[in-house]
C-alpha positions as CSV (number, residue, x, y, z in Angstrom):
1,M,0.1,0.0,0.0
2,I,1.6,3.4,-1.1
3,I,1.1,6.1,1.6
4,R,-0.3,9.3,0.5
5,E,1.4,11.4,3.2
6,K,-0.5,14.5,2.4
7,Y,-3.8,13.2,3.4
8,L,-2.1,11.5,6.5
9,N,-0.7,14.6,7.6
10,K,-4.0,16.3,7.4
11,V,-5.8,13.8,9.5
12,K,-3.1,13.1,12.1
13,P,-3.7,16.2,14.4
14,F,-7.3,15.1,14.7
15,I,-7.0,11.6,15.8
16,Q,-8.3,10.8,19.2
17,K,-10.0,14.5,19.0
18,P,-13.8,14.6,19.6
19,I,-14.4,15.8,16.1
20,I,-15.8,13.9,13.0
21,K,-13.2,13.2,10.2
22,V,-14.9,13.2,6.7
23,F,-13.1,12.3,3.6
24,T,-14.7,13.6,0.6
25,G,-14.3,13.0,-3.2
26,Q,-15.3,11.2,-6.3
27,R,-15.8,7.3,-6.3
28,R,-12.4,5.5,-6.8
29,V,-9.8,8.6,-5.9
30,G,-8.7,6.4,-3.0
31,K,-10.8,7.6,0.1
32,S,-11.2,4.0,1.5
33,Y,-7.3,3.4,1.2
34,I,-6.6,6.6,3.0
35,M,-8.8,5.5,5.8
36,R,-7.1,2.2,6.0
37,Q,-3.8,4.0,6.0
38,T,-5.2,6.1,9.0
39,I,-6.4,2.6,10.7
40,Q,-2.6,1.5,10.7
41,Q,-1.4,4.8,12.3
42,I,-4.0,4.3,15.0
43,E,-3.1,0.8,15.5
44,K,0.6,1.9,16.0
45,K,-0.6,4.8,18.3
46,D,-3.2,2.8,20.3
47,K,-2.3,-0.9,20.9
48,R,-5.7,-1.5,23.0
49,G,-8.1,0.4,20.5
50,K,-10.8,-1.2,19.0
51,I,-11.5,-0.6,15.4
52,I,-15.2,-0.9,13.8
53,Y,-15.3,-0.7,10.1
54,I,-18.3,-0.5,8.3
55,N,-18.3,-0.5,4.4
56,K,-21.5,0.3,2.9
57,E,-20.2,-0.9,-0.6
58,N,-20.2,-4.2,1.0
59,V,-23.6,-6.3,0.9
60,E,-22.4,-7.6,4.5
61,F,-23.4,-4.1,5.8
62,N,-26.9,-3.9,3.8
63,S,-28.8,-4.2,7.3
64,I,-27.5,-0.7,8.4
65,A,-29.7,1.3,6.5
66,T,-30.7,4.1,9.0
67,S,-29.0,6.1,11.9
68,T,-30.9,3.9,14.3
69,D,-29.4,0.8,12.4
70,L,-26.1,2.3,12.8
71,L,-26.2,3.2,16.4
72,E,-27.3,-0.4,17.2
73,Y,-24.6,-1.9,15.3
74,I,-21.8,0.3,16.7
75,S,-23.3,-0.6,20.3
76,Q,-23.2,-4.3,19.7
77,H,-19.6,-4.3,18.3
78,S,-17.8,-1.6,20.7
79,T,-15.9,-2.7,23.7
80,K,-16.2,-0.7,27.0
81,G,-13.2,0.7,28.9
82,I,-11.2,1.3,25.9
83,R,-11.4,3.7,22.8
84,N,-13.2,2.7,19.9
85,Y,-12.3,4.0,16.6
86,I,-15.5,4.2,14.2
87,F,-14.8,3.9,10.2
88,I,-17.8,4.2,8.0
89,D,-17.3,4.0,4.2
90,E,-19.6,5.7,1.9
91,I,-21.7,7.0,4.7
92,Q,-24.2,9.1,2.7
93,E,-25.9,5.3,1.9
94,I,-27.1,5.5,5.5
95,K,-30.5,7.4,6.1
96,D,-30.3,10.2,8.3
97,F,-26.6,9.4,9.3
98,E,-25.8,13.0,10.5
99,K,-28.2,12.3,13.5
100,G,-26.4,8.8,13.9
101,M,-23.1,10.7,14.2
102,R,-24.1,13.6,16.4
103,S,-25.2,10.9,19.0
104,L,-22.1,8.9,18.7
105,L,-20.1,12.2,18.9
106,L,-21.4,12.6,22.5
107,N,-19.6,9.6,23.8
108,P,-15.9,10.2,24.4
109,A,-15.3,6.6,23.9
110,Y,-15.8,7.0,20.5
111,D,-13.3,8.3,17.5
112,L,-15.2,9.1,14.5
113,Y,-14.3,8.8,10.6
114,C,-16.1,8.4,7.4
115,T,-16.1,8.7,3.7
116,G,-18.6,10.4,1.5
117,S,-19.1,10.6,-2.5
118,N,-21.6,13.3,-2.6
119,A,-20.7,16.9,-1.9
120,N,-24.6,17.5,-0.4
121,M,-23.9,15.4,2.6
122,L,-21.9,18.5,4.3
123,S,-24.8,20.9,3.6
124,G,-28.2,21.5,4.9
125,E,-28.7,19.3,8.3
126,L,-25.3,17.9,8.5
127,S,-23.9,21.3,8.9
128,T,-26.6,22.7,11.3
129,L,-26.5,19.5,13.5
130,L,-22.8,19.2,13.5
131,S,-21.7,22.9,13.3
132,G,-18.0,23.1,14.2
133,R,-17.8,19.2,15.0
134,Y,-16.5,17.8,11.8
135,I,-13.4,18.6,9.4
136,E,-13.5,17.9,5.7
137,I,-10.5,16.4,4.1
138,P,-10.8,16.5,0.3
139,V,-9.5,13.7,-1.5
140,Y,-8.3,13.9,-5.2
141,S,-7.2,11.6,-7.9
142,L,-3.4,11.4,-7.8
143,S,-1.4,14.4,-8.3
144,Y,1.5,14.5,-11.0
145,P,4.1,13.6,-8.4
146,E,1.8,10.8,-6.8
147,F,1.4,9.6,-10.3
148,L,5.0,9.2,-10.9
149,I,5.5,7.1,-7.4
150,F,2.3,4.9,-8.2
151,H,3.8,4.0,-11.3
152,G,7.4,3.8,-10.8
153,L,8.0,6.6,-13.3
154,K,11.0,9.1,-13.6
155,N,9.9,12.9,-14.0
156,Q,10.5,13.3,-17.8
157,E,8.3,14.5,-20.5
158,A,7.1,11.2,-21.4
159,S,5.8,10.4,-17.8
160,M,3.7,13.9,-17.9
161,K,2.1,13.0,-21.3
162,K,1.0,9.9,-19.7
163,Y,-0.5,11.8,-17.0
164,L,-2.0,14.4,-19.3
165,K,-3.5,11.2,-21.3
166,Y,-4.8,8.6,-18.7
167,G,-5.1,11.1,-15.3
168,G,-4.4,10.0,-11.8
169,M,-7.0,7.2,-10.8
170,P,-5.1,5.5,-8.1
171,F,-6.1,1.7,-9.4
172,L,-4.3,2.4,-12.6
173,K,-0.9,1.4,-10.9
174,H,-2.2,-2.2,-11.5
175,L,-3.1,-1.9,-15.1
176,E,-0.8,-1.5,-18.2
177,L,-1.0,2.1,-19.6
178,K,-2.6,1.2,-22.8
179,D,-5.4,3.1,-24.1
180,E,-7.7,-0.1,-24.5
181,I,-7.1,-1.2,-21.1
182,V,-7.0,2.2,-19.1
183,Y,-10.0,3.7,-21.0
184,D,-12.1,0.6,-20.5
185,Y,-11.6,0.8,-16.4
186,L,-12.3,4.7,-16.7
187,K,-15.4,4.1,-18.5
188,G,-16.4,1.7,-15.8
189,I,-15.9,4.2,-13.1
190,L,-17.8,6.9,-14.9
191,S,-20.6,4.5,-15.4
192,S,-20.6,3.8,-11.7
193,V,-20.7,7.3,-10.7
194,M,-23.3,8.3,-13.1
195,F,-25.7,5.6,-12.3
196,R,-25.2,5.5,-8.5
197,D,-24.3,9.1,-7.5
198,V,-26.1,10.9,-10.2
199,I,-29.2,9.2,-11.9
200,L,-30.2,7.0,-8.9
201,R,-29.5,9.3,-6.1
202,N,-31.3,12.1,-8.0
203,E,-34.1,9.9,-9.6
204,I,-33.3,11.0,-13.0
205,R,-35.4,9.9,-15.9
206,N,-33.7,11.8,-18.8
207,S,-30.5,9.9,-18.6
208,A,-30.0,10.6,-22.5
209,F,-29.9,14.3,-21.7
210,L,-27.4,13.6,-19.0
211,E,-25.1,11.9,-21.3
212,N,-25.3,14.6,-23.9
213,L,-24.6,17.2,-21.0
214,I,-21.6,15.4,-19.8
215,E,-20.2,15.3,-23.4
216,F,-20.8,18.9,-23.8
217,L,-18.9,19.6,-20.8
218,A,-16.0,17.5,-21.7
219,D,-15.6,19.1,-25.3
220,N,-15.9,22.4,-23.7
221,T,-13.6,21.9,-20.8
222,G,-12.3,25.4,-19.5
223,Q,-14.7,27.4,-21.8
224,L,-16.8,30.2,-20.4
225,F,-20.4,29.7,-20.6
226,S,-23.8,29.6,-18.7
227,A,-26.8,27.4,-18.5
228,R,-28.5,29.7,-20.8
229,K,-25.6,29.3,-23.6
230,I,-25.9,25.5,-22.9
231,S,-29.7,25.4,-23.6
232,E,-29.3,27.3,-26.8
233,Y,-26.4,24.9,-27.9
234,L,-28.7,21.9,-27.2
235,K,-31.7,23.7,-29.1
236,S,-29.4,23.9,-32.1
237,Q,-28.9,20.0,-31.7
238,R,-32.9,19.6,-31.6
239,I,-32.6,18.8,-27.8
240,Q,-35.4,20.7,-25.8
241,I,-34.4,21.4,-22.2
242,T,-35.2,24.2,-19.9
243,T,-32.3,26.4,-18.4
244,A,-33.7,25.3,-14.9
245,Q,-33.5,21.8,-15.7
246,I,-29.6,22.2,-16.9
247,I,-28.6,24.0,-13.6
248,K,-30.3,21.2,-11.6
249,Y,-28.3,18.5,-13.6
250,I,-24.9,20.3,-13.5
251,H,-25.7,20.6,-9.7
252,Y,-26.2,16.7,-9.8
253,L,-22.6,16.3,-11.4
254,T,-20.7,18.8,-9.3
255,S,-22.3,17.0,-6.4
256,S,-21.0,13.7,-7.3
257,F,-17.4,15.3,-7.5
258,L,-17.3,14.3,-11.2
259,I,-16.9,18.0,-12.4
260,N,-16.0,21.1,-10.8
261,K,-17.8,24.4,-11.0
262,V,-15.5,27.5,-11.1
263,Q,-17.2,31.0,-11.0
264,R,-15.8,34.3,-12.2
265,Q,-14.5,37.2,-9.9
266,D,-14.0,40.9,-10.8
267,I,-10.3,41.2,-9.8
268,V,-10.7,44.9,-8.9
269,G,-14.3,45.1,-7.3
270,K,-13.9,41.3,-6.1
271,K,-17.5,40.8,-7.2
272,I,-18.6,37.0,-8.0
273,F,-20.3,37.0,-11.2
274,E,-23.6,34.9,-11.2
275,I,-23.5,34.2,-14.9
276,G,-20.7,32.6,-16.8
277,E,-18.4,30.1,-15.1
278,K,-15.9,27.0,-16.2
279,Y,-16.3,23.5,-15.5
280,Y,-13.3,21.1,-15.0
281,F,-13.2,17.4,-14.5
282,E,-11.9,15.9,-11.2
283,D,-9.8,13.4,-13.1
284,V,-8.6,14.4,-16.7
285,G,-8.5,10.6,-17.6
286,I,-12.3,10.5,-17.2
287,R,-12.5,13.7,-19.1
288,N,-10.6,11.8,-22.0
289,T,-12.6,8.9,-21.9
290,I,-15.7,10.9,-22.7
291,S,-14.3,13.3,-25.4
292,N,-11.5,11.2,-26.5
293,Y,-8.0,12.2,-26.1
294,K,-7.0,14.3,-29.1
295,Q,-3.9,16.9,-29.8
296,T,-6.5,19.5,-30.7
297,D,-7.8,19.5,-27.1
298,I,-4.1,19.6,-25.2
299,G,-4.9,23.3,-24.3
300,K,-7.9,22.4,-22.5
301,I,-6.2,19.3,-20.9
302,I,-3.5,21.4,-19.7
303,E,-5.9,23.9,-18.1
304,N,-7.8,21.1,-16.5
305,V,-4.6,19.7,-14.8
306,V,-3.4,23.3,-13.7
307,Y,-6.8,23.6,-12.0
308,K,-6.4,20.0,-10.4
309,H,-2.9,21.0,-9.1
310,L,-4.3,24.2,-7.5
311,K,-7.1,22.3,-5.9
312,Y,-4.8,19.5,-4.8
313,N,-2.6,22.2,-3.0
314,N,-5.5,23.8,-1.1
315,F,-6.4,26.8,-3.1
316,E,-9.8,28.5,-3.6
317,V,-9.8,28.9,-7.4
318,R,-11.8,31.4,-9.7
319,V,-11.8,32.5,-12.9
320,G,-10.3,36.0,-12.9
321,Q,-12.0,39.2,-14.9
322,T,-10.3,42.7,-15.4
323,G,-12.4,44.6,-17.7
324,P,-12.8,42.7,-20.9
325,Y,-9.9,40.6,-20.2
326,E,-9.8,37.0,-18.6
327,I,-7.4,35.5,-16.2
328,D,-7.5,31.8,-16.2
329,F,-6.9,31.3,-12.4
330,V,-7.1,33.6,-9.3
331,A,-6.0,31.1,-6.7
332,E,-6.4,32.3,-3.0
333,K,-4.7,30.5,0.2
334,Q,-4.5,31.8,3.7
335,G,-4.7,35.6,2.4
336,E,-2.4,35.2,-0.4
337,K,-3.0,35.2,-4.2
338,L,-1.5,33.5,-7.2
339,Y,-2.5,34.5,-10.7
340,I,-2.3,32.1,-13.7
341,Q,-2.4,32.1,-17.3
342,T,-2.1,28.6,-19.2
343,C,-1.7,27.9,-23.0
344,Y,0.0,25.2,-24.9
345,L,2.8,26.7,-26.5
346,L,4.2,30.5,-26.4
347,H,5.0,29.9,-30.0
348,D,4.3,33.5,-31.6
349,Q,4.5,36.9,-30.2
350,A,0.7,37.3,-30.6
351,T,0.5,34.4,-27.9
352,I,3.2,35.9,-25.8
353,D,1.5,39.3,-25.6
354,R,-2.0,37.8,-24.8
355,E,-0.9,35.5,-22.1
356,F,1.6,37.8,-20.5
357,G,-0.2,41.0,-21.2
358,N,-3.5,39.9,-19.5
359,L,-1.3,39.6,-16.2
360,E,0.5,42.7,-16.8
361,R,-3.0,44.6,-16.4
362,I,-3.2,43.4,-12.9
363,K,-1.8,46.3,-10.6
364,D,-1.3,44.3,-7.3
365,N,1.9,42.8,-6.4
366,Y,0.8,39.0,-6.0
367,P,2.9,36.5,-7.9
368,K,2.1,35.8,-11.5
369,M,2.8,33.2,-14.0
370,V,2.3,31.7,-17.3
371,I,2.5,27.9,-17.5
372,S,3.0,26.4,-21.3
373,M,4.7,22.8,-22.5
374,D,7.6,24.7,-23.7
375,Q,10.7,26.5,-22.8
376,F,10.6,30.3,-22.6
377,T,13.8,32.1,-22.9
378,G,14.7,34.1,-19.8
379,N,11.9,32.4,-17.6
380,T,10.4,35.5,-17.1
381,F,8.7,38.4,-19.2
382,N,8.6,42.0,-17.5
383,G,9.2,39.9,-14.2
384,I,6.1,37.5,-14.7
385,Q,7.1,34.1,-14.3
386,H,7.2,31.4,-16.9
387,L,7.0,27.7,-16.0
388,Q,6.7,24.8,-18.1
389,L,3.9,22.4,-17.0
390,R,5.9,19.6,-15.8
391,D,7.8,22.0,-13.5
392,F,4.6,23.5,-12.1
393,L,2.9,20.3,-11.5
394,S,5.9,19.0,-9.6
395,M,5.7,21.9,-6.8
396,E,4.4,22.2,-3.6
397,L,2.4,25.4,-3.7
């Protein structure tokens, strides 16, 4: 089992603390393995502790359907006089689980951990009932450095191209990195997420439209558009769907962590625009499974992996707007900002002027960088840094 240190370091300060540790993320990104690695840490730390593990993907635990069932099961399997460590995989499958977790949290003998594949589980009643009593630890598919470790690859151009093509789903380490093998596996993950976390959970009847929508988002990764524009495009394809329905279906997709919505922000006034946003995939391999991996899409793919790397490094990310000019990413963390433009190649003066020029229009002193696949003489342009994509993806930010 390869240790994913970044996530273990996030959870370690909260072990044996009266707070619920919630690992969230798309299915198959490795939440369960990180939870098992946490169990290993606990077993080293507390030799007497009791581990209670519930996996709602296993039919063995089908009888735990409600919060009452959960409390009864834990009561039957816990041991008095020692600390009991409760681990629940895919907790959103248990009805009213938040009520059960609140009850368990009252008992100092319990240390609570869970995973979830639906963003809505941390909204509404859960946040009301457990306000301030849980910590969310988002889990992502592999970063580029993790990809190299998992696959035993050197940090070179060929390795990065594999990452851009196949993405970072952890199980790929067990498979040969060939198109027909990788994409068959990724199609299976996509089908599982779409059926279990989108269609079944939200009782969707128009699954054909959902497939058209996800294909549209894959084809237009990183493009600014609104639900109205999507509706107009679909009408041109003779698909009748209301704007309200599109907004609802996109919400379902973002709630499953399959895609991420990025809003626009006015850089000067800091206003968040309600219309016009971008969408990126949690895993670029799944995006390439939907839209096919082709050279003409390399700019979209680069933008997607840059976005993913910023999120992996705990940045809040928005699209920047300064007058009529767009900044690909405004990334914020702990009160600091980073402005980023991405492109495939800085192959002509017009491209150089556009990418660096948009950043030059920003008058504050936060770091600014342009990221591309190629070398750039001097590494800066009027003080704005240039980084090769591979160097950027290898950085801890």
